[in-house]
Backbone bond lengths (Angstrom), bond angles and torsions (degrees), N, CA, C in turn:
res aa  C-N    CA-C-N  psi(-1)  N-CA   C-N-CA  omega(-1)  CA-C   N-CA-C  phi
1 T - - - 1.498 - - 1.498 108.27 -
2 V 1.339 115.01 131.74 1.495 118.82 175.06 1.539 105.34 -120.18
3 I 1.300 114.81 127.94 1.483 120.87 176.21 1.486 109.29 -121.80
4 V 1.262 118.31 128.10 1.501 120.93 177.14 1.456 108.31 -119.89
5 E 1.330 116.74 118.84 1.463 122.36 178.13 1.527 109.17 -137.45
6 N 1.303 118.48 140.48 1.430 124.77 176.24 1.520 114.66 38.00
7 L 1.318 113.99 48.95 1.410 122.29 -173.52 1.479 117.55 -51.13
8 F 1.368 119.50 -44.38 1.432 122.95 -177.90 1.559 110.60 -112.33
9 K 1.248 120.06 17.99 1.443 120.52 -174.89 1.597 112.49 -56.79
10 E 1.291 117.22 -37.75 1.459 120.53 -174.82 1.504 108.95 -97.00
11 I 1.325 120.12 4.93 1.445 120.26 -179.12 1.583 106.59 -121.78
12 P 1.321 116.09 86.27 1.465 118.30 -174.19 1.532 115.10 -56.94
13 A 1.346 117.86 -33.45 1.479 121.39 -178.77 1.539 108.10 -63.30
14 R 1.309 119.21 -34.87 1.492 120.98 179.45 1.554 111.29 -86.41
15 F 1.343 117.09 -35.44 1.388 123.00 -175.20 1.489 112.72 -59.80
16 K 1.374 114.44 -39.68 1.464 119.90 -175.13 1.572 113.80 -65.97
17 Y 1.396 115.11 -16.56 1.427 120.46 176.82 1.520 116.15 -87.69
18 L 1.282 114.16 -6.38 1.490 117.91 179.76 1.518 107.67 -71.41
19 R 1.362 113.96 141.57 1.473 118.32 176.79 1.493 109.86 -92.60
20 T 1.277 120.98 -158.46 1.399 123.30 -179.17 1.515 113.08 -64.21
21 E 1.294 118.05 161.38 1.465 118.89 -178.86 1.589 110.35 -59.11
22 S 1.330 112.79 -40.39 1.503 116.20 -177.56 1.497 111.58 -66.86
23 T 1.327 116.62 -36.79 1.467 119.18 178.07 1.520 111.77 -67.60
24 E 1.274 116.24 -42.26 1.514 120.19 179.57 1.535 109.50 -66.56
25 Y 1.414 116.77 -39.23 1.407 119.39 173.68 1.479 112.77 -59.88
26 R 1.375 120.64 -45.70 1.380 120.90 178.74 1.529 114.82 -61.02
27 K 1.312 116.07 -35.49 1.468 121.63 179.19 1.473 110.85 -68.69
28 V 1.367 118.91 -35.91 1.447 121.52 175.28 1.458 111.01 -66.42
29 L 1.337 117.35 -44.68 1.477 121.26 178.18 1.483 112.38 -61.90
30 E 1.335 118.27 -41.32 1.475 124.43 176.78 1.568 112.80 -59.60
31 T 1.348 113.15 -32.88 1.425 117.35 178.36 1.520 110.71 -77.97
32 L 1.327 120.94 -35.21 1.392 126.20 -174.30 1.602 114.62 -80.72
33 I 1.322 114.20 -34.66 1.485 117.94 -177.11 1.458 117.95 -55.60
34 P 1.347 120.93 -40.04 1.480 121.48 175.27 1.547 110.85 -61.45
35 Y 1.262 118.86 -37.03 1.486 120.52 176.43 1.520 112.21 -71.30
36 F 1.296 119.02 -34.48 1.466 121.75 172.75 1.523 109.64 -58.83
37 L 1.356 114.89 -44.82 1.471 119.92 -176.41 1.550 114.29 -73.22
38 I 1.260 120.20 -37.15 1.513 121.75 -172.49 1.504 111.42 -88.76
39 Y 1.365 118.41 -17.03 1.488 121.04 178.76 1.476 111.46 -118.31
40 P 1.312 120.36 70.74 1.477 120.58 178.06 1.470 111.09 -71.71
41 N 1.349 120.36 -11.25 1.413 123.94 178.62 1.612 111.01 -80.85
42 I 1.279 118.62 0.24 1.429 121.87 -179.80 1.557 107.29 -116.32
43 H 1.276 113.73 136.68 1.514 123.53 176.85 1.549 105.30 -81.04
44 F 1.329 117.66 119.09 1.423 121.96 178.73 1.538 107.90 -117.04
45 T 1.325 113.95 136.76 1.512 122.71 174.83 1.541 105.90 -128.05
46 F 1.357 117.74 119.69 1.473 121.49 -178.39 1.522 104.82 -117.09
47 T 1.348 114.32 125.27 1.454 122.11 -178.78 1.473 106.75 -122.83
48 H 1.329 116.92 141.75 1.536 122.40 175.76 1.539 107.01 -138.50
49 N 1.335 115.59 125.73 1.418 122.93 -177.29 1.547 112.48 45.81
50 N 1.353 112.40 52.30 1.448 121.86 180.00 1.539 117.60 63.11
51 K 1.296 115.89 12.24 1.425 121.80 -178.95 1.508 108.53 -112.69
52 Q 1.304 117.83 128.85 1.485 121.03 -177.51 1.550 107.71 -79.84
53 I 1.315 115.06 116.82 1.507 121.66 179.89 1.543 110.88 -87.75
54 H 1.325 113.18 -47.79 1.480 119.81 -178.95 1.532 110.36 -132.06
55 N 1.276 115.60 131.23 1.522 119.33 167.02 1.498 102.33 -126.31
56 L 1.327 115.70 103.45 1.468 122.36 -175.12 1.512 110.99 -112.35
57 P 1.314 119.68 90.28 1.529 121.13 179.16 1.548 107.34 -60.44
58 K 1.311 112.41 156.75 1.459 115.80 179.81 1.531 109.86 -72.57
59 T 1.281 116.94 148.58 1.505 124.14 -174.78 1.483 108.03 -147.93
60 K 1.297 114.10 162.15 1.501 119.61 173.63 1.552 108.85 -98.10
61 D 1.302 116.01 -9.98 1.479 120.72 -173.73 1.539 109.18 -97.66
62 T 1.324 117.38 101.17 1.459 121.86 178.97 1.522 111.34 -63.06
63 G 1.371 120.37 -29.82 1.422 122.15 -178.30 1.491 112.90 -68.74
64 S 1.349 115.92 -36.88 1.503 122.28 178.37 1.493 107.59 -66.97
65 R 1.371 115.51 -41.39 1.474 119.39 -177.07 1.553 109.47 -63.99
66 I 1.339 116.48 -42.26 1.430 122.00 177.33 1.595 109.22 -57.84
67 R 1.297 115.89 -51.21 1.490 118.46 178.66 1.522 112.82 -58.57
68 E 1.364 115.50 -39.97 1.414 116.37 179.94 1.504 116.50 -68.18
69 V 1.327 113.07 -33.37 1.516 116.64 -176.22 1.511 110.71 -83.69
70 L 1.329 118.97 -48.00 1.468 124.86 -173.52 1.574 113.22 -78.53
71 K 1.284 114.49 -30.25 1.519 120.78 178.20 1.510 113.34 42.11
72 S 1.310 120.05 52.34 1.407 122.42 178.43 1.589 107.03 -126.65
73 D 1.330 116.15 158.48 1.383 123.91 -177.77 1.607 109.34 -52.84
74 F 1.309 117.14 -43.26 1.418 123.34 -171.15 1.552 111.76 -65.14
75 T 1.289 118.37 -16.13 1.484 121.85 -178.79 1.510 113.21 -77.88
76 K 1.350 116.71 -19.31 1.396 120.94 -174.76 1.504 117.05 -59.17
77 D 1.370 113.13 -41.22 1.464 117.92 -177.77 1.525 110.86 -135.00
78 M 1.368 116.44 52.19 1.413 119.93 177.98 1.554 112.62 -70.38
79 L 1.279 114.72 151.62 1.496 117.71 -178.06 1.507 109.97 -91.88
80 P 1.340 116.33 133.91 1.477 116.78 176.68 1.537 115.48 -72.91
81 L 1.247 120.68 145.74 1.447 125.87 178.47 1.576 107.02 -110.54
82 F 1.307 112.06 140.23 1.468 114.32 170.89 1.564 109.30 -157.66
83 F 1.313 112.45 132.85 1.472 120.90 173.22 1.501 109.03 -147.42
84 D 1.362 118.15 138.25 1.420 122.10 179.85 1.506 105.34 -141.13
85 G 1.362 116.73 109.45 1.482 118.72 178.96 1.485 107.03 167.58
86 E 1.382 115.51 168.16 1.468 123.35 179.18 1.500 113.70 53.34
87 G 1.275 117.30 34.15 1.479 121.85 175.18 1.501 112.65 77.85
88 M 1.355 118.49 16.09 1.459 118.50 175.05 1.521 112.44 -146.92
89 K 1.304 114.57 157.37 1.440 122.23 178.04 1.517 109.47 -127.21
90 I 1.298 115.45 128.50 1.487 121.43 -176.56 1.580 106.50 -118.18
91 T 1.347 113.32 127.84 1.415 118.54 175.02 1.462 108.73 -136.24
92 G 1.368 119.68 159.87 1.440 121.31 -179.23 1.473 112.71 151.18
93 Y 1.275 115.39 -166.82 1.481 123.42 -177.46 1.511 110.22 -138.19
94 V 1.312 116.71 146.21 1.476 121.99 177.62 1.529 107.56 -132.89
95 A 1.346 116.80 144.16 1.440 121.28 179.83 1.541 110.08 -69.80
96 R 1.293 118.57 161.95 1.450 125.16 174.90 1.446 109.12 -73.93
97 P 1.335 119.41 151.04 1.498 123.33 -175.49 1.518 115.35 -52.79
98 E 1.337 118.13 -31.17 1.474 115.22 -179.22 1.526 113.97 -70.12
99 Y 1.316 118.15 -10.08 1.449 122.74 175.63 1.532 109.74 -98.38
100 N 1.326 117.25 68.98 1.458 121.84 178.40 1.456 108.14 -116.39
101 F 1.373 110.86 148.37 1.518 119.19 -171.76 1.517 108.50 -130.00
102 N 1.320 114.78 161.82 1.446 119.94 175.30 1.464 110.02 -79.42
103 K 1.344 120.70 -32.10 1.434 121.96 178.33 1.482 113.86 -101.08
104 T 1.305 115.47 162.53 1.478 123.03 -179.51 1.488 107.86 -85.19
105 I 1.346 116.47 88.33 1.426 124.22 179.93 1.501 111.61 -120.64
106 H 1.323 117.97 142.27 1.390 125.36 175.35 1.555 109.97 60.18
107 Q 1.345 117.10 42.92 1.474 123.55 171.99 1.560 107.65 -113.56
108 Y 1.330 110.90 110.34 1.484 121.12 -176.79 1.507 111.29 -115.67
109 I 1.297 119.32 121.16 1.420 126.20 177.17 1.481 110.37 -117.93
110 F 1.316 118.20 137.04 1.460 124.72 -179.18 1.530 107.60 -131.86
111 I 1.359 116.91 135.40 1.408 121.94 168.52 1.455 108.07 -112.11
112 N 1.317 118.00 117.21 1.427 121.47 -176.66 1.496 112.40 50.72
113 K 1.439 118.81 41.94 1.358 128.85 -179.14 1.529 117.43 65.72
114 R 1.424 112.86 17.95 1.458 119.07 174.72 1.512 106.23 -103.00
115 P 1.357 119.46 126.53 1.463 120.88 -179.82 1.539 110.33 -68.64
116 I 1.309 118.45 130.07 1.450 124.04 177.22 1.490 107.84 -144.06
117 F 1.327 118.64 175.81 1.418 122.32 168.41 1.517 108.03 -131.98
118 D 1.287 114.57 129.40 1.513 120.41 -179.36 1.563 106.82 -132.20
119 K 1.273 115.83 117.02 1.523 119.66 -178.34 1.552 109.46 -62.50
120 G 1.279 117.58 -31.46 1.459 121.33 -177.59 1.520 110.04 -65.57
121 I 1.304 118.32 -46.71 1.481 124.61 176.37 1.491 110.84 -62.38
122 A 1.341 116.47 -46.70 1.458 118.60 178.85 1.496 110.85 -60.85
123 R 1.347 118.48 -41.20 1.429 124.44 178.99 1.543 109.58 -62.78
124 A 1.350 113.76 -42.20 1.463 117.23 -178.73 1.591 112.50 -62.56
125 V 1.253 115.20 -40.39 1.494 120.41 174.68 1.555 108.92 -62.03
126 S 1.304 117.78 -50.23 1.473 118.53 176.88 1.556 114.52 -58.13
127 E 1.283 114.80 -40.84 1.494 118.74 177.11 1.523 114.15 -65.03
128 G 1.327 115.58 -29.26 1.439 120.67 172.83 1.523 112.36 -61.07
129 F 1.343 115.09 -26.82 1.452 121.48 -179.25 1.493 112.98 -105.82
130 S 1.353 116.24 12.10 1.570 117.90 -172.52 1.487 113.05 -57.39
131 G 1.302 122.38 -30.96 1.438 119.28 179.85 1.529 113.00 -84.89
132 F 1.315 115.61 -3.86 1.477 118.21 -173.48 1.543 115.98 -115.84
133 I 1.388 115.10 -13.43 1.483 119.99 -178.35 1.544 105.08 -126.91
134 P 1.364 114.04 151.34 1.501 118.40 174.83 1.540 113.08 -63.16
135 D 1.271 116.60 150.52 1.499 119.18 178.07 1.491 110.99 -55.52
136 G 1.347 115.42 140.56 1.409 119.57 176.62 1.517 116.50 84.56
137 K 1.316 116.89 -8.70 1.438 120.95 177.80 1.501 112.66 -84.08
138 K 1.294 120.98 154.78 1.480 127.62 -177.16 1.484 109.10 -119.26
139 I 1.391 111.64 146.99 1.402 123.49 -176.10 1.613 107.07 -110.97
140 P 1.300 119.18 132.80 1.521 119.18 172.46 1.548 108.76 -68.13
141 F 1.317 114.86 145.54 1.462 118.93 174.65 1.514 112.03 -162.68
142 V 1.318 113.94 164.21 1.484 121.80 175.80 1.532 103.16 -134.82
143 V 1.350 119.86 110.88 1.424 124.21 -175.58 1.548 107.67 -123.90
144 N 1.311 114.80 127.64 1.493 121.22 172.40 1.469 110.00 -114.43
145 L 1.381 118.35 118.13 1.413 123.46 177.24 1.526 108.80 -104.64
146 E 1.355 112.99 122.53 1.511 118.73 174.79 1.479 106.49 -101.52
147 I 1.333 117.43 120.55 1.464 122.61 -177.87 1.457 108.11 -144.62
148 K 1.364 117.76 154.49 1.433 120.45 -178.57 1.537 107.45 -64.47
149 S 1.338 115.30 139.60 1.407 121.66 -175.17 1.528 111.62 -64.14
150 S 1.317 119.20 -23.48 1.473 121.00 176.56 1.507 111.75 -73.62
151 L 1.284 119.45 -6.93 1.501 120.55 -176.57 1.520 107.83 -108.20
152 V 1.331 117.39 9.94 1.501 118.07 -179.97 1.517 106.71 -145.97
153 D 1.338 116.24 137.62 1.480 118.50 178.02 1.498 106.05 -109.94
154 V 1.364 115.34 119.44 1.507 122.27 -176.75 1.508 109.01 -98.14
155 N 1.336 118.93 1.07 1.482 122.36 -176.13 1.521 112.19 -94.76
156 V 1.334 115.67 34.01 1.493 119.39 -174.32 1.532 110.19 -92.33
157 H 1.311 115.97 -30.19 1.451 124.39 -175.94 1.560 108.79 -124.55
158 P 1.288 117.71 142.22 1.522 118.70 175.97 1.535 115.16 -54.81
159 K 1.370 114.88 -38.59 1.403 118.01 -179.48 1.548 114.48 -89.31
160 K 1.316 115.35 6.49 1.488 125.05 176.50 1.600 107.17 61.08
161 E 1.244 117.90 30.93 1.523 122.24 178.36 1.494 112.03 -89.39
162 E 1.343 118.78 -15.97 1.437 121.37 -179.01 1.545 104.34 -119.62
163 V 1.377 116.75 150.81 1.428 121.47 178.01 1.530 108.72 -140.09
164 R 1.255 116.59 161.70 1.457 121.61 174.12 1.522 108.76 -125.96
165 F 1.341 117.38 131.79 1.426 121.52 -178.88 1.554 109.24 -94.59
166 M 1.338 116.29 147.09 1.404 120.11 175.57 1.538 111.21 -61.52
167 N 1.365 116.79 -39.55 1.484 121.31 174.93 1.535 107.46 -130.35
168 P 1.315 117.22 87.56 1.479 119.20 -174.50 1.515 110.84 -66.62
169 F 1.321 120.79 -33.14 1.393 118.43 -178.95 1.474 114.50 -66.82
170 R 1.310 118.86 -31.32 1.437 123.32 178.14 1.549 107.48 -66.51
171 V 1.357 117.33 -42.04 1.469 120.66 178.43 1.490 109.29 -60.81
172 Y 1.380 117.67 -53.59 1.445 123.55 -175.58 1.519 112.76 -58.20
173 S 1.317 114.56 -41.91 1.514 117.98 178.76 1.507 111.33 -66.72
174 A 1.362 118.33 -36.06 1.460 120.30 177.21 1.539 110.05 -63.15
175 V 1.346 115.01 -43.76 1.492 119.16 178.31 1.488 109.12 -61.37
């Protein structure tokens, strides 16, 4: 159980950088959602101001967890992804082409179940839909890439949100 209350109340230097309660709440939720998605085998309960926001029992079905967490029309009939070869395994779900957006929303990438963002992987997913969606539009997806740790460097960014692949073109073409 993790409980966060009055985190910077006694540290004025940090407290003054907090935004509004709703902004901080949104940032916490943005941090947690990837973990809700990639770990369907864990029961998550998320409460805010004594109100239960999420109660996500453990499940073996990643698709149902995605539908339960993202609660959007595009989650109803997402297409499963699967690739196994060249030293990597890719699993996940991608929205159908009719669910395309101008902004990059609901794009979740995981490397060995670690949430990251990689423009090359996001671009590879979009290119896979290039004949089906207008140029510049974005498709929602959840992609988990399992790869040997020796083939990826996670020490690029202090928050470990960026990675570098030993052979990025092999990864992008697999996606």
